[in-house]
C-alpha positions as CSV (number, residue, x, y, z in Angstrom):
1,M,0.1,-13.3,1.0
2,I,-0.4,-11.3,-2.1
3,V,-1.9,-7.8,-1.6
4,Y,-3.1,-5.3,-4.2
5,T,-3.6,-1.6,-3.1
6,D,-5.1,1.4,-4.8
7,A,-6.7,4.6,-3.7
8,S,-8.6,7.7,-4.7
9,K,-9.2,10.9,-2.7
10,K,-12.4,9.2,-1.5
11,E,-11.5,5.5,-0.8
12,L,-8.6,3.2,0.0
13,C,-8.8,-0.3,-1.4
14,V,-6.9,-3.5,-0.3
15,V,-7.4,-6.8,-2.1
16,V,-5.9,-9.8,-0.3
17,E,-5.2,-13.1,-1.9
18,Q,-4.2,-16.2,0.0
19,D,-4.7,-19.9,-0.3
20,G,-7.3,-19.7,-3.0
21,W,-9.4,-17.0,-1.3
22,E,-9.7,-13.3,-2.0
23,D,-11.0,-10.5,0.3
24,V,-11.7,-6.9,-0.6
25,I,-11.4,-4.2,2.0
26,I,-12.6,-0.7,1.2
27,V,-12.3,2.2,3.7
28,P,-13.0,5.9,3.3
29,A,-9.9,8.0,2.7
30,P,-9.4,10.8,5.2
31,E,-10.8,14.2,4.2
32,G,-8.4,16.4,2.2
33,V,-5.8,13.9,1.2
34,T,-4.1,13.9,-2.2
35,T,-4.2,10.9,-4.4
36,N,-0.5,10.3,-3.7
37,E,-1.2,10.4,0.1
38,A,-4.2,8.1,-0.4
39,E,-1.9,5.5,-2.2
40,Y,0.4,5.5,0.8
41,L,-2.5,5.2,3.2
42,A,-3.8,2.1,1.4
43,I,-0.4,0.5,1.7
44,L,-0.2,1.5,5.4
45,H,-3.7,0.1,6.0
46,A,-2.6,-3.3,4.6
47,L,0.5,-3.2,6.8
48,E,-1.6,-2.5,9.9
49,I,-4.4,-5.0,9.5
50,L,-2.6,-8.0,7.9
51,K,-0.3,-10.5,9.6
52,G,2.4,-12.7,8.0
53,D,4.5,-12.3,4.9
54,L,3.2,-9.7,2.5
55,H,3.9,-8.9,-1.1
56,I,2.2,-5.6,-1.8
57,W,1.5,-4.5,-5.3
58,S,0.6,-0.9,-6.2
59,D,0.2,0.9,-9.4
60,S,1.6,4.1,-7.8
61,E,5.1,4.2,-9.2
62,L,5.9,7.3,-7.1
63,A,4.9,5.6,-3.8
64,V,6.6,2.3,-4.6
65,K,9.9,3.9,-5.7
66,Q,9.9,6.2,-2.7
67,I,9.1,3.3,-0.3
68,N,11.9,1.3,-1.9
69,R,14.2,4.3,-1.7
70,E,14.7,4.5,-5.4
71,Y,13.3,8.1,-5.4
72,H,14.0,10.7,-2.9
73,T,10.9,11.7,-1.0
74,K,11.0,15.5,-1.2
75,E,7.4,16.4,-0.2
76,K,7.1,16.6,3.6
77,R,3.7,14.9,3.9
78,L,4.8,12.0,1.7
79,R,8.0,11.7,3.6
80,V,6.1,11.3,6.9
81,L,4.0,8.5,5.3
82,A,7.1,6.8,3.8
83,T,8.7,6.9,7.3
84,Q,5.6,5.2,8.7
85,V,5.7,2.5,6.0
86,W,9.4,1.9,6.8
87,G,8.7,1.7,10.5
88,K,5.8,-0.7,10.1
89,S,7.9,-2.9,7.8
90,K,10.8,-2.9,10.3
91,T,8.3,-3.9,13.1
92,R,6.9,-6.7,10.9
93,A,10.5,-7.9,10.2
94,S,11.2,-8.1,13.9
95,N,8.2,-10.4,14.1
96,G,9.8,-12.6,11.3
97,W,7.4,-11.3,8.6
98,E,8.8,-10.3,5.2
99,T,7.3,-7.3,3.5
100,T,7.9,-6.3,-0.1
101,V,6.3,-3.5,-2.1
102,S,6.3,-3.6,-5.9
103,W,4.9,-1.7,-8.8
104,L,2.5,-3.2,-11.4
105,P,0.6,-1.6,-14.3
106,R,-2.8,-0.2,-13.4
107,E,-4.6,-2.6,-15.7
108,E,-3.1,-5.5,-13.7
109,N,-4.0,-4.1,-10.3
110,K,-7.0,-5.9,-8.8
111,A,-7.6,-3.1,-6.3
112,G,-7.7,-0.6,-9.1
113,K,-10.4,-2.7,-10.8
114,V,-12.5,-2.6,-7.7
115,L,-12.3,1.2,-7.4
116,G,-12.9,1.4,-11.2
């Protein structure tokens, strides 16, 4: 399943593509989150609600590189969110589901187009 995520301080967006269909999920972002936190929360939302193999695309280079351990996660609140992503990915793997998180340019992000 291909998943695109994007977020703002107000909304989290997940676009799901599978077998020729596309679904858009938009939920309010929690009050007071930063944009970087919201990007993580959109990825976490996808991990929580979707079953099966996921290839998640995000235009947040920071979140993707921290999740993939290419960047050190110095900021405590982001480190907590990264740890949650790692934990959910590990749980999904124990169920036999593969999860990857990759970066793509904003102009190619379907979720970004939804949020405008």
